[in-house]
C-alpha positions as CSV (number, residue, x, y, z in Angstrom):
1,G,48.4,101.1,-14.4
2,S,45.5,100.4,-12.1
3,Y,42.6,98.0,-11.8
4,G,40.1,100.8,-12.0
5,S,36.9,100.0,-10.2
6,W,38.1,96.6,-9.2
7,T,39.0,96.3,-5.5
8,A,42.0,94.4,-4.1
9,T,42.5,92.9,-0.6
10,G,45.8,91.5,0.6
11,T,49.1,92.3,-1.1
12,A,49.2,90.0,-4.2
13,F,47.5,92.4,-6.5
14,N,48.7,95.7,-5.0
15,P,51.2,96.7,-7.7
16,G,48.5,96.8,-10.4
17,P,48.4,94.9,-13.7
18,A,51.6,93.5,-15.2
19,P,52.6,96.0,-17.9
20,V,53.9,94.8,-21.3
21,E,57.5,95.3,-20.4
22,L,57.1,92.8,-17.5
23,L,55.5,90.0,-19.4
24,T,58.7,88.5,-20.8
25,K,60.4,88.7,-17.3
26,L,57.4,86.8,-15.8
27,A,57.3,84.3,-18.7
28,I,53.7,85.3,-19.4
29,G,52.8,84.2,-22.9
30,N,49.8,84.8,-25.2
31,A,48.7,88.0,-23.5
32,R,46.1,90.0,-25.5
33,S,46.1,93.4,-23.7
34,G,48.5,96.0,-22.4
35,G,48.2,94.9,-18.8
36,V,47.6,91.4,-17.4
37,I,46.0,90.7,-14.0
38,S,48.8,89.1,-12.2
39,S,49.6,88.1,-8.6
40,E,53.1,87.2,-9.5
41,I,54.7,90.6,-9.9
42,E,56.4,90.4,-6.4
43,G,56.8,86.6,-6.5
44,D,54.7,83.7,-5.2
45,E,54.6,84.6,-1.5
46,P,52.0,87.5,-1.5
47,T,48.3,86.5,-1.3
48,G,45.2,88.5,-2.0
49,I,41.9,88.7,-3.8
50,L,40.9,91.0,-6.7
51,S,37.1,91.6,-7.0
52,S,35.2,93.1,-9.9
53,P,32.3,95.5,-9.4
54,V,28.9,93.8,-9.7
55,F,27.8,93.5,-13.3
56,K,24.9,92.0,-15.3
57,I,25.3,88.9,-17.3
58,E,24.1,89.9,-20.8
59,R,25.5,87.2,-23.1
60,K,25.8,83.4,-23.2
61,F,29.5,83.0,-22.4
62,I,32.3,84.7,-20.4
63,S,35.6,84.1,-22.1
64,F,39.1,84.7,-20.7
65,L,42.7,83.8,-20.7
66,I,44.2,82.2,-17.6
67,G,47.6,80.8,-16.4
68,G,49.5,80.2,-13.2
69,G,48.9,77.6,-10.5
70,D,46.3,74.9,-10.7
71,E,44.8,74.8,-7.1
72,E,41.1,75.3,-7.1
73,F,39.9,78.0,-4.7
74,L,43.6,79.0,-4.1
75,T,44.8,80.2,-7.5
76,S,41.7,80.6,-9.4
77,L,39.2,82.8,-11.3
78,E,35.7,82.6,-9.9
79,L,32.2,83.7,-11.0
80,L,29.8,84.5,-8.1
81,I,26.0,84.7,-8.3
82,D,24.2,85.7,-5.2
83,G,27.5,85.4,-3.3
84,K,28.0,81.7,-4.3
85,I,30.7,80.4,-6.6
86,V,29.1,78.9,-9.6
87,K,32.1,78.8,-12.0
88,S,35.8,78.3,-11.3
89,A,38.9,78.0,-13.4
90,T,42.6,77.6,-12.7
91,G,45.8,77.7,-14.7
92,R,47.7,74.5,-15.5
93,R,51.0,75.2,-13.8
94,S,52.0,77.2,-16.8
95,D,52.3,80.9,-17.4
96,H,51.2,80.6,-21.0
97,L,47.7,82.1,-20.9
98,A,45.2,79.5,-22.1
99,P,41.8,80.5,-23.6
100,E,38.8,79.2,-21.7
101,S,35.1,80.0,-21.5
102,W,32.2,79.6,-19.1
103,D,28.7,78.9,-20.3
104,V,26.6,81.4,-18.3
105,S,23.4,81.3,-20.3
106,R,21.4,80.0,-17.4
107,W,22.2,83.2,-15.5
108,Q,21.5,85.8,-18.2
109,G,19.9,88.9,-16.7
110,K,21.3,88.1,-13.2
111,S,23.8,90.2,-11.3
112,A,27.3,88.7,-10.9
113,Q,30.8,89.3,-9.7
114,I,34.2,88.0,-10.7
115,R,37.0,87.3,-8.3
116,V,40.7,86.6,-9.0
117,V,41.9,84.6,-6.0
118,D,45.5,84.0,-4.8
119,Q,45.5,82.3,-1.4
120,A,48.6,80.2,-2.1
121,S,52.2,80.8,-1.3
122,G,55.2,78.8,-2.6
123,D,55.6,76.9,-5.9
124,W,53.0,78.1,-8.5
125,G,51.3,80.2,-5.9
126,H,50.0,82.8,-8.3
127,V,47.4,83.4,-11.0
128,N,47.4,85.4,-14.2
129,V,44.3,86.5,-16.1
130,D,43.7,88.5,-19.2
131,R,40.9,89.6,-21.5
132,I,37.7,88.8,-19.6
133,V,34.8,89.4,-22.0
134,Q,31.2,88.5,-22.4
135,T,30.5,86.9,-25.7
136,D,27.9,84.9,-27.7
137,A,30.4,82.3,-28.8
138,P,32.9,80.4,-26.5
139,E,36.6,80.8,-26.9
140,R,37.8,77.4,-27.9
141,P,41.1,76.1,-26.4
142,P,43.6,74.7,-28.9
143,V,42.9,71.1,-29.7
144,V,45.7,68.6,-30.4
145,T,44.8,67.0,-33.7
146,A,47.1,63.9,-33.5
147,P,45.1,60.7,-33.3
148,L,44.3,59.7,-29.7
149,Y,47.2,57.7,-28.0
150,Q,49.5,58.5,-31.0
151,E,50.6,62.0,-30.0
152,S,54.3,62.7,-30.3
153,L,55.1,62.5,-26.6
154,R,52.4,60.0,-25.5
155,P,54.0,57.0,-23.7
156,Q,53.1,53.8,-25.6
157,F,53.3,51.1,-23.0
158,H,52.8,53.2,-19.8
159,F,49.3,54.1,-18.9
160,T,48.2,57.7,-19.4
161,A,44.8,59.3,-19.1
162,R,43.1,60.2,-22.4
163,Q,41.7,63.6,-23.1
164,W,38.6,63.5,-21.0
165,T,36.2,66.4,-20.2
166,M,37.0,66.7,-16.5
167,D,35.6,70.0,-15.4
168,R,32.2,69.5,-13.9
169,L,31.7,73.3,-13.8
170,N,32.3,73.6,-17.5
171,P,30.7,70.6,-19.4
172,G,32.3,70.3,-22.8
173,M,35.5,72.1,-21.9
174,R,38.7,70.4,-22.8
175,Q,41.2,69.9,-20.1
176,E,44.5,67.9,-20.0
177,G,44.1,64.2,-19.2
178,W,45.6,64.7,-15.7
179,I,46.3,61.8,-13.4
180,N,47.8,61.7,-9.9
181,D,47.4,59.4,-6.9
182,L,46.5,55.8,-7.7
183,N,43.4,54.4,-5.9
184,G,41.7,51.1,-5.4
185,L,43.6,48.8,-7.6
186,I,41.5,45.6,-7.7
187,Y,41.2,42.4,-9.7
188,Y,37.7,41.1,-10.3
189,E,36.3,38.5,-12.7
190,G,39.1,38.7,-15.2
191,E,39.6,42.4,-15.1
192,Y,42.3,44.5,-13.5
193,H,40.7,47.8,-12.4
194,L,42.9,50.9,-12.2
195,F,41.4,54.0,-10.4
196,A,43.3,57.2,-10.0
197,Q,42.6,60.8,-9.0
198,R,42.1,63.7,-11.3
199,W,43.1,66.0,-8.4
200,A,40.1,66.0,-6.0
201,K,37.4,66.2,-8.8
202,C,36.8,62.5,-9.7
203,W,38.3,59.0,-9.9
204,L,39.5,58.0,-13.3
205,H,38.8,54.4,-14.2
206,A,40.5,52.0,-16.6
207,V,40.4,48.2,-17.0
208,S,42.8,45.6,-18.4
209,R,42.8,41.8,-18.8
210,D,46.6,41.5,-19.0
211,L,48.1,44.6,-17.3
212,V,49.4,45.7,-20.7
213,H,46.4,46.6,-22.9
214,W,44.1,49.2,-21.2
215,E,40.7,50.6,-21.9
216,E,39.9,53.9,-20.1
217,L,36.2,54.0,-19.1
218,E,34.4,57.2,-18.1
219,P,35.3,58.5,-14.7
220,A,33.9,56.2,-12.0
221,F,32.4,59.0,-9.8
222,W,32.7,62.7,-9.1
223,E,32.8,64.8,-6.0
224,E,29.3,65.1,-4.5
225,S,29.2,68.9,-4.9
226,L,31.5,71.7,-6.0
227,G,34.4,71.9,-3.6
228,S,33.4,68.8,-1.5
229,G,36.2,66.8,-3.1
230,V,36.8,63.2,-3.7
231,Q,40.3,62.3,-2.6
232,S,42.5,59.2,-2.6
233,G,41.3,55.9,-1.3
234,T,40.9,52.2,-2.0
235,C,38.5,49.7,-3.4
236,V,37.3,46.2,-2.3
237,I,35.0,43.5,-3.4
238,D,32.6,42.7,-0.6
239,Y,32.2,39.0,-1.5
240,E,30.1,38.1,1.5
241,N,28.0,41.3,1.2
242,T,28.9,42.2,4.8
243,S,27.8,45.8,4.0
244,G,24.4,44.7,2.8
245,L,24.7,47.0,-0.2
246,S,23.8,44.3,-2.7
247,K,20.4,42.6,-2.8
248,D,21.8,39.8,-4.9
249,I,24.6,37.7,-3.3
250,S,25.8,36.7,-6.7
251,K,26.6,40.3,-7.4
252,P,28.8,41.4,-4.6
253,P,29.3,45.2,-4.3
254,M,32.5,46.8,-5.4
255,I,33.1,49.5,-2.8
256,A,35.3,52.5,-3.0
257,F,36.5,54.4,0.1
258,W,37.6,58.0,-0.2
259,S,37.9,61.2,1.9
260,R,36.2,64.5,1.3
261,W,38.3,67.6,0.6
262,D,38.1,68.6,4.3
263,N,40.0,65.4,5.3
264,V,37.2,64.8,7.9
265,G,34.3,63.2,6.1
266,Q,35.1,59.5,5.2
267,C,32.8,58.3,2.5
268,I,32.0,55.4,0.2
269,S,30.7,54.9,-3.3
270,Y,29.7,51.5,-4.7
271,S,29.0,49.6,-7.9
272,L,26.9,46.5,-8.5
273,D,27.9,46.1,-12.2
274,K,31.6,45.5,-12.2
275,G,32.5,49.1,-11.7
276,R,30.6,50.5,-14.7
277,T,28.2,52.7,-12.8
278,W,28.5,54.0,-9.3
279,M,26.3,55.3,-6.5
280,P,27.2,57.4,-3.5
281,Y,26.2,55.7,-0.2
282,A,23.2,57.4,1.2
283,G,24.7,57.5,4.7
284,N,27.9,59.4,3.8
285,P,30.0,60.2,5.6
286,I,30.3,56.8,7.2
287,F,32.4,58.4,9.9
288,E,34.2,61.7,10.6
289,K,37.9,61.6,11.4
290,R,40.6,64.1,10.5
291,E,42.5,61.7,8.2
292,R,42.7,60.6,4.6
293,D,43.9,58.0,2.1
294,P,42.0,55.0,3.5
295,K,43.5,51.6,2.6
296,V,41.0,48.8,3.2
297,F,41.3,45.0,3.0
298,W,39.8,41.8,4.4
299,Y,41.8,40.2,7.3
300,A,40.8,36.6,7.0
301,P,42.2,35.3,10.4
302,G,40.1,37.7,12.3
303,K,37.2,37.7,9.9
304,H,37.0,41.5,9.8
305,W,37.9,44.4,7.6
306,V,40.9,46.6,8.2
307,M,41.4,50.2,7.3
308,M,44.7,52.0,7.5
309,M,44.5,55.8,7.2
310,Y,46.9,58.7,7.3
311,G,46.5,61.6,9.7
312,D,48.7,63.8,11.9
313,G,51.9,62.3,10.7
314,A,50.9,58.7,11.4
315,Y,48.9,55.8,10.0
316,H,46.0,54.6,12.1
317,V,44.5,51.1,12.1
318,L,40.7,50.8,12.2
319,T,38.6,47.6,12.0
320,S,35.0,46.9,11.0
321,P,32.7,43.9,10.6
322,D,30.6,45.4,7.8
323,L,32.6,48.2,6.1
324,L,30.2,50.8,7.5
325,H,31.0,51.0,11.2
326,W,34.6,51.4,12.2
327,K,36.7,51.3,15.4
328,D,40.1,52.9,15.9
329,E,42.3,50.2,17.5
330,G,44.6,52.7,19.0
331,H,47.9,51.5,17.5
332,P,49.2,54.4,15.4
333,I,52.3,53.9,13.2
334,A,54.3,57.1,13.7
335,D,56.4,59.1,11.2
336,S,54.3,58.0,8.3
337,Y,53.1,59.9,5.3
338,E,50.2,59.6,2.8
339,C,48.8,56.9,0.6
340,P,49.6,53.6,2.4
341,D,49.8,50.2,0.8
342,F,49.8,47.2,3.2
343,F,49.9,43.5,2.4
344,E,51.6,40.2,3.1
345,L,54.4,38.6,1.0
346,P,55.8,35.1,1.2
347,I,59.5,34.9,2.0
348,D,61.5,33.4,-0.9
349,G,58.2,32.1,-2.4
350,D,57.4,30.0,0.7
351,N,53.8,30.6,1.7
352,G,54.5,29.1,5.1
353,R,56.8,32.0,5.9
354,K,55.4,35.5,5.4
355,K,56.0,39.2,6.4
356,W,53.7,42.1,6.3
357,V,54.9,45.0,4.1
358,L,53.9,48.6,4.7
359,I,54.7,51.0,1.8
360,Q,54.4,54.7,2.4
361,G,53.4,57.4,-0.1
362,N,57.0,58.2,-0.8
363,G,57.7,54.6,-1.7
364,N,59.6,53.7,1.4
365,Y,58.7,50.3,2.9
366,S,59.2,48.4,6.2
367,L,58.5,44.8,7.2
368,G,56.9,43.4,10.3
369,T,54.0,41.4,11.8
370,F,50.3,42.2,12.0
371,D,47.6,40.6,14.1
372,G,44.7,42.3,12.5
373,K,44.9,45.3,14.8
374,E,48.5,46.3,15.3
375,F,51.5,46.4,13.0
376,K,54.8,45.9,14.6
377,E,57.7,47.1,12.5
378,E,60.7,44.9,12.5
379,T,63.0,46.7,10.0
380,G,64.1,50.1,9.1
381,R,62.5,51.9,6.1
382,R,64.1,51.7,2.7
383,P,62.9,52.7,-0.8
384,C,61.2,50.4,-3.2
385,D,62.7,52.4,-6.0
386,V,65.5,55.0,-6.1
387,G,64.2,57.0,-9.0
388,P,62.9,60.6,-8.8
389,N,59.4,59.9,-10.2
390,F,58.0,57.2,-8.0
391,Y,55.1,58.2,-5.7
392,A,51.8,57.0,-4.2
393,T,52.2,53.3,-5.1
394,Q,49.4,50.8,-5.0
395,S,49.1,47.2,-5.9
396,W,46.9,44.4,-7.3
397,H,46.7,41.0,-5.7
398,N,45.3,38.5,-8.2
399,N,44.1,35.7,-5.9
400,E,41.1,34.6,-8.0
401,T,43.2,32.7,-10.6
402,G,45.6,31.4,-8.0
403,D,48.8,33.0,-9.4
404,G,49.0,35.1,-6.2
405,R,51.1,37.9,-7.8
406,R,51.4,41.1,-6.0
407,V,51.7,43.7,-8.8
408,Q,52.7,47.3,-8.0
409,V,52.4,50.6,-10.0
410,A,53.3,54.1,-9.0
411,W,52.3,57.6,-10.1
412,M,55.3,58.9,-12.0
413,R,54.9,62.3,-10.5
414,G,57.0,64.6,-12.7
415,P,57.3,67.2,-15.4
416,H,54.5,68.1,-17.8
417,F,54.3,67.2,-21.5
418,P,54.3,70.4,-23.5
419,E,51.5,70.9,-25.9
420,M,50.0,67.5,-25.1
421,P,46.4,66.7,-24.1
422,F,47.5,64.4,-21.3
423,N,49.6,64.9,-18.2
424,Q,51.5,62.5,-16.0
425,Q,51.9,58.7,-16.4
426,I,51.8,55.4,-14.4
427,S,54.9,53.2,-14.0
428,F,54.9,49.9,-15.8
429,P,53.4,47.1,-13.6
430,C,56.0,45.2,-11.6
431,E,55.7,42.0,-9.6
432,L,56.9,42.3,-6.0
433,T,58.7,39.5,-4.3
434,L,60.4,39.3,-0.8
435,R,63.8,37.7,-0.9
436,T,66.6,36.9,1.5
437,T,69.8,38.7,0.9
438,P,73.1,39.0,2.9
439,D,71.7,42.3,4.3
440,G,68.3,40.8,5.3
441,L,64.9,40.6,3.6
442,R,64.5,42.9,0.6
443,I,61.7,43.6,-1.8
444,F,62.5,42.9,-5.5
445,R,60.6,44.6,-8.3
446,E,60.5,43.1,-11.8
447,P,58.3,44.0,-14.8
448,V,55.4,41.6,-15.1
449,K,55.9,38.8,-17.7
450,D,52.8,40.1,-19.6
451,L,55.2,42.6,-21.2
452,D,56.4,39.8,-23.5
453,K,53.2,40.3,-25.5
454,L,54.6,43.6,-26.9
455,Q,58.0,42.3,-27.9
456,G,59.2,42.3,-31.5
457,K,62.0,40.3,-32.9
458,P,65.1,40.4,-30.6
459,Q,68.6,41.5,-31.5
460,T,71.3,39.8,-29.5
461,W,75.0,40.4,-28.8
462,T,77.3,38.0,-26.9
463,T,80.8,38.4,-25.2
464,Q,81.5,42.0,-26.1
465,T,84.5,43.6,-24.3
466,L,84.1,47.3,-24.1
467,A,87.4,49.3,-23.9
468,P,87.3,52.5,-21.8
469,G,86.0,55.5,-23.7
470,V,84.8,53.6,-26.8
471,A,81.1,53.9,-27.5
472,F,79.2,50.7,-28.4
473,P,76.1,51.5,-30.5
474,L,73.0,49.4,-30.5
475,T,71.2,49.5,-33.8
476,A,67.4,49.5,-33.5
477,K,64.3,51.0,-35.0
478,G,61.5,52.8,-33.2
479,D,61.4,54.5,-29.9
480,L,60.1,51.8,-27.5
481,Y,62.6,49.3,-26.2
482,R,63.3,46.5,-23.7
483,L,66.9,45.6,-22.9
484,K,68.3,42.7,-20.9
485,A,72.0,42.2,-20.3
486,E,74.5,40.2,-18.2
487,V,77.6,42.2,-17.4
488,E,81.0,42.0,-15.7
489,I,82.1,45.5,-14.6
490,S,85.8,45.6,-13.5
491,D,86.6,47.2,-10.1
492,E,87.7,50.5,-11.5
493,A,85.1,50.8,-14.2
494,N,81.6,52.2,-14.8
495,L,79.2,51.1,-17.5
496,V,77.4,54.1,-19.0
497,F,74.1,53.8,-20.9
498,S,73.1,56.6,-23.2
499,L,69.5,56.0,-24.4
500,R,68.0,58.7,-26.6
501,G,70.0,61.3,-24.8
502,E,69.3,60.1,-21.3
503,S,72.2,58.6,-19.4
504,F,72.7,56.5,-16.3
505,S,75.7,54.4,-15.1
506,L,76.4,51.2,-13.3
507,S,79.4,50.7,-11.0
508,P,80.5,47.3,-9.9
509,Q,78.2,47.4,-6.9
510,A,75.5,50.0,-7.6
511,L,73.1,51.7,-9.9
512,G,74.5,55.3,-10.2
513,A,76.7,56.8,-7.5
514,G,76.3,58.4,-4.1
515,D,73.0,56.7,-3.1
516,P,73.6,53.9,-0.5
517,N,70.1,52.6,-1.3
518,A,71.2,52.0,-4.9
519,S,73.8,49.4,-3.9
520,V,73.3,45.7,-4.5
521,Q,74.6,42.8,-2.4
522,G,77.7,41.6,-4.1
523,R,78.2,42.8,-7.7
524,V,76.1,44.0,-10.4
525,K,75.4,41.1,-12.7
526,T,72.2,41.7,-14.7
527,I,70.3,44.8,-15.9
528,E,66.9,45.3,-17.5
529,V,65.8,48.6,-19.1
530,L,62.4,49.7,-20.2
531,L,62.5,52.8,-22.5
532,D,59.3,54.5,-23.5
533,R,58.7,57.8,-25.2
534,A,58.7,59.6,-21.9
535,S,60.0,57.2,-19.3
536,L,63.1,55.2,-18.3
537,E,62.9,52.3,-15.9
538,V,66.0,50.3,-14.8
539,F,66.1,47.1,-12.8
540,V,69.4,45.7,-11.5
541,N,70.0,42.1,-10.4
542,G,66.5,40.9,-10.9
543,G,64.9,44.0,-9.4
544,E,67.0,44.2,-6.2
545,V,67.4,47.9,-7.1
546,S,65.2,49.8,-9.5
547,S,64.9,53.4,-10.7
548,T,61.9,55.0,-12.3
549,R,62.0,58.4,-13.9
550,T,60.2,60.6,-16.4
551,I,62.2,61.8,-19.4
552,L,61.7,64.0,-22.5
553,P,64.2,62.4,-24.9
554,K,66.8,64.9,-26.3
555,S,68.2,62.8,-29.2
556,E,68.1,59.5,-30.9
557,G,70.4,56.5,-30.6
558,L,71.3,53.9,-28.0
559,F,74.9,53.6,-26.8
560,L,76.9,51.8,-24.2
561,K,80.3,52.9,-23.0
562,A,82.9,51.8,-20.4
563,E,84.6,54.4,-18.3
564,G,87.7,54.0,-16.1
565,G,88.2,50.4,-17.0
566,P,87.0,47.5,-19.2
567,V,83.5,46.1,-19.1
568,V,82.4,42.7,-20.5
569,I,78.9,42.3,-21.9
570,R,78.3,38.6,-21.5
571,S,75.0,38.8,-23.3
572,L,72.6,41.5,-24.4
573,T,69.2,41.3,-25.9
574,L,67.3,44.3,-27.3
575,W,63.6,44.2,-28.3
576,S,61.7,46.9,-30.0
577,L,58.2,47.0,-28.4
578,H,54.8,47.4,-30.0
579,S,52.4,50.1,-28.7
580,T,49.9,48.9,-26.2
581,W,47.3,51.2,-27.9
582,R,47.5,49.5,-31.3
């Protein structure tokens, strides 16, 4: 087949439409015609653009089916009026063709053009489109009818984004409740604020009073214009109004720092009503520098603000007296990557002895000293967490109530949830402490005590000796659990947990096998497990080692089993947990 009067540039669309006999091989589902526009026929590497002839908009809507990658401007379907992109759509990293519609009523009678764009190579570097038609009624995407927050795969005590309307180009169109990089975690007047990206379109916003029960508000703010982007960043309370953005000192501004899509324009938005409404700063960008992911905080000894930013493979330290004018101090931290978090922790709870902690986007951390302008690393880098779904961590520091906790969460970057109106989740909040071990100072991660609020009646077992190969079942109702145990694992043994079809093991000295970072100092003594509908988090020896991963349970049942030798369960407590949404 051919694309008729449509014209193709590049090589991605050269073979012509994907015929029916290729659809199964390409895993393209829900096709409605005999040939699908596809840039995937020869794989994800080729790139190109397929353009329609100019046509007149005669109806209120343009409907279509789309699948493939989800990168705006790179794997997308675009509508152009007078040469400018006025509508855009992407796939959802799925080759199932999803029905979508554009409201084009404002351009009826105008000339237009459609482009199918593939400018991406590599994973999901393709776009598939079918059945582009003008119509007087929009094509409605399928709607999940389960009650909100009660969908079959929805995590029940891990934060997920609700089903928001996220597409500024298509008001009223449903899109998955996507969430990625965490931004600007801050505590203010009794509320924990959680901000996160919906790619580069907006900052999601949720609040909590206890780190367990969350209320998602409307997105805090959007990109300034189509394609300008609003990327990761941070948020501060300007208590002394150093920026001058508030006219009332009793209402200090809440200020969000973020980068435009070009990674050059560094901008701010601010709120004067506890984050409920936001305004872009009239002087944006506050400066231009080819970097992104600003982390900002007040450095009390120097009485100035500090910004750490990522760019060119390094973190750069900038300072400012007023949050608006910044100076690069010229002390880059080499071999660094994305989304920094940077703070002080007391050693063994002693506020007279502290170390600065730098956590990179991949979760690796190092310790050192900081004089307000230069960070000097004193240790190597090691992971906060050894699991596969732990990225772009950020933390709250609740210093208003005096408890001083440093509480960390991560984006559990991982697989999608099929047929669900949400996507991705946030790890359960964990308190960070810095402790002395025989191998030096180490960060420990433990679930915040606030989780106790969700616990049901406990079941307990004591002094159980597990013989090799014999399964020990744990009888429990529900699908949300917290488990704590004290164990003695003999030298030749492993303790295997099988939880709703997901397994992990403990050796005498480590969580799992083969990863030196998963080893503990001495022997494994205690374990804590958090099991949600779509996540498994494990904490060994009070959080000396932890593992965070996304799961899609394969079966029911909770079992323990010893392999290779006997294991003694000194004590085990299992709680069913209540949903945070009820």
